C-alpha positions in Angstrom: 11.2 13.5 -3.9 12.0 14.8 -7.4 12.4 18.6 -7.7 9.7 18.8 -10.3 6.1 18.8 -9.3 4.7 15.5 -8.1 1.5 14.4 -9.9 -1.6 13.2 -8.1 -2.8 9.7 -8.5 -6.4 8.9 -7.7 -6.7 5.7 -5.7 -10.1 4.1 -5.0 -11.6 0.8 -4.2 -15.0 -0.7 -4.9 -14.8 -2.3 -1.4 -14.7 0.9 0.6 -14.7 4.7 0.3 -11.8 7.0 1.4 -11.9 7.4 5.3 -14.6 4.7 5.6 -14.4 1.2 7.2 -12.6 -1.6 5.5 -14.8 -4.7 5.1 -14.0 -7.6 7.4 -12.9 -9.9 4.5 -9.7 -7.8 4.0 -8.7 -8.0 7.7 -7.1 -10.5 10.1 -10.7 -11.4 11.3 -11.7 -12.2 7.7 -9.8 -13.8 4.8 -6.8 -11.5 5.2 -6.8 -10.7 1.4 -6.0 -7.4 -0.3 -8.9 -5.3 -1.4 -9.2 -4.3 -5.0 -7.6 -1.0 -5.9 -8.2 1.3 -8.8 -5.4 3.7 -9.9 -6.1 6.7 -12.1 -4.0 9.5 -13.6 -0.9 7.4 -14.1 1.7 9.6 -15.9 2.6 8.4 -19.4 6.3 8.0 -18.6 5.7 5.7 -15.6 8.0 2.7 -15.6 6.7 1.1 -12.4 4.4 1.4 -9.5 5.0 0.8 -5.8 2.4 0.1 -3.1 2.9 0.6 0.7 0.1 -0.2 3.1 0.7 1.0 6.7 -0.9 1.8 10.0 0.3 5.1 11.6 -1.8 4.4 14.7 0.0 1.3 15.8 1.1 1.4 19.5 4.8 1.0 18.7 4.8 3.4 15.7 4.0 3.1 12.0 3.3 -0.6 11.2 3.8 -1.8 7.6 1.2 -4.4 6.3 2.3 -4.7 2.6 5.0 -3.5 0.3 5.2 -4.2 -3.4 7.4 -2.5 -6.0 8.4 -2.9 -9.6 4.8 -3.4 -10.5 4.1 -2.9 -14.2 1.9 0.2 -14.6 -1.7 -0.9 -14.3 -4.9 0.8 -13.4 -6.2 -2.2 -11.5 -5.0 -4.3 -8.6 -7.5 -7.1 -8.2 -8.8 -8.4 -4.9 -6.8 -11.2 -3.4 -4.0 -10.8 -6.0 -0.3 -10.5 -6.1 0.6 -7.7 -8.4 3.5 -8.8 -10.6 6.5 -7.2 -9.0 8.6 -7.6 -5.8 6.9 -8.1 -2.6 8.9 -6.9 0.4 8.9 -8.0 4.0 6.2 -6.4 6.1 6.3 -5.8 9.9 4.9 -9.3 10.4 8.1 -10.5 8.7 6.0 -11.9 5.9 6.2 -11.2 2.1 2.5 -10.9 1.6 -0.5 -8.7 2.3 -1.5 -8.8 6.0 -4.7 -7.0 6.7 -5.7 -4.6 9.4 -5.5 -6.2 12.9 -5.4 -3.3 15.5 -4.9 -4.4 19.1 -7.6 -1.9 20.2 -9.6 1.1 18.9 -10.0 2.3 15.4 -6.9 2.6 13.3 -6.2 4.2 9.9 -4.7 2.2 7.1 -3.0 4.1 4.3 -2.9 2.4 0.9 -0.2 4.5 -0.8 0.6 4.2 -4.5 3.6 5.7 -6.2 4.2 6.1 -9.9 7.9 5.9 -10.6 10.1 6.7 -13.6 12.2 3.6 -13.1 12.3 0.0 -12.0 14.0 -0.1 -8.5 17.1 -2.2 -8.0 16.7 -3.1 -4.3 16.7 -6.4 -2.5 13.5 -8.2 -1.6 14.5 -8.1 2.0 14.5 -4.3 2.0 12.9 -2.3 4.8 10.2 0.2 4.1 12.7 3.0 5.0 15.1 1.6 2.3 12.3 1.4 -0.3 11.2 5.0 0.5 14.8 6.2 0.3 15.4 4.6 -3.1 12.1 5.8 -4.5 12.6 9.5 -3.6 14.3 10.5 -6.8 11.9 8.6 -9.0 8.4 9.6 -7.9 6.3 11.0 -10.7 3.0 10.8 -9.0 1.5 9.8 -5.6 -1.9 9.0 -4.2 -3.5 7.3 -1.3 -6.7 5.7 0.0 -7.3 5.6 3.7 -9.4 2.9 5.3 -10.5 2.5 8.9 -10.7 -0.7 11.0 -11.6 -1.7 14.5 -11.7 -5.3 15.5 -15.1 -6.8 16.1 -13.8 -9.3 18.7 -11.9 -8.2 21.8 -9.0 -10.4 22.7 
């Protein structure tokens, strides 16, 4: 990250509170649409935002559900929307939001938002590791919202 202090974004959702359960509609058992996100404290010199949604509790390691970067700075990501930007390939090999779908137990889902001082020049087929590497020198502020989910149906 930048050597200067990283600011703190406040990320919230009208759909669920931090460390609370994500409603079914936003999961693989529902409509599989992204929840609404509210972003506060965006630094004035922000050129773009990036969002990464991942599950650190997945059996094979961190599982990425959604990546979008080069989003014009905005305080609102609407429900079931595609923020104008570049949507990367998630671990389902899709370029879209794929909601929580844990194989068993309750998992945590991190909705991470980064305020960046630049637009990122990386390919759409970039991995999360590449996105994070390219962002490192450009992060002005960061925030996250954590949601929980456990399947209602056992497969």
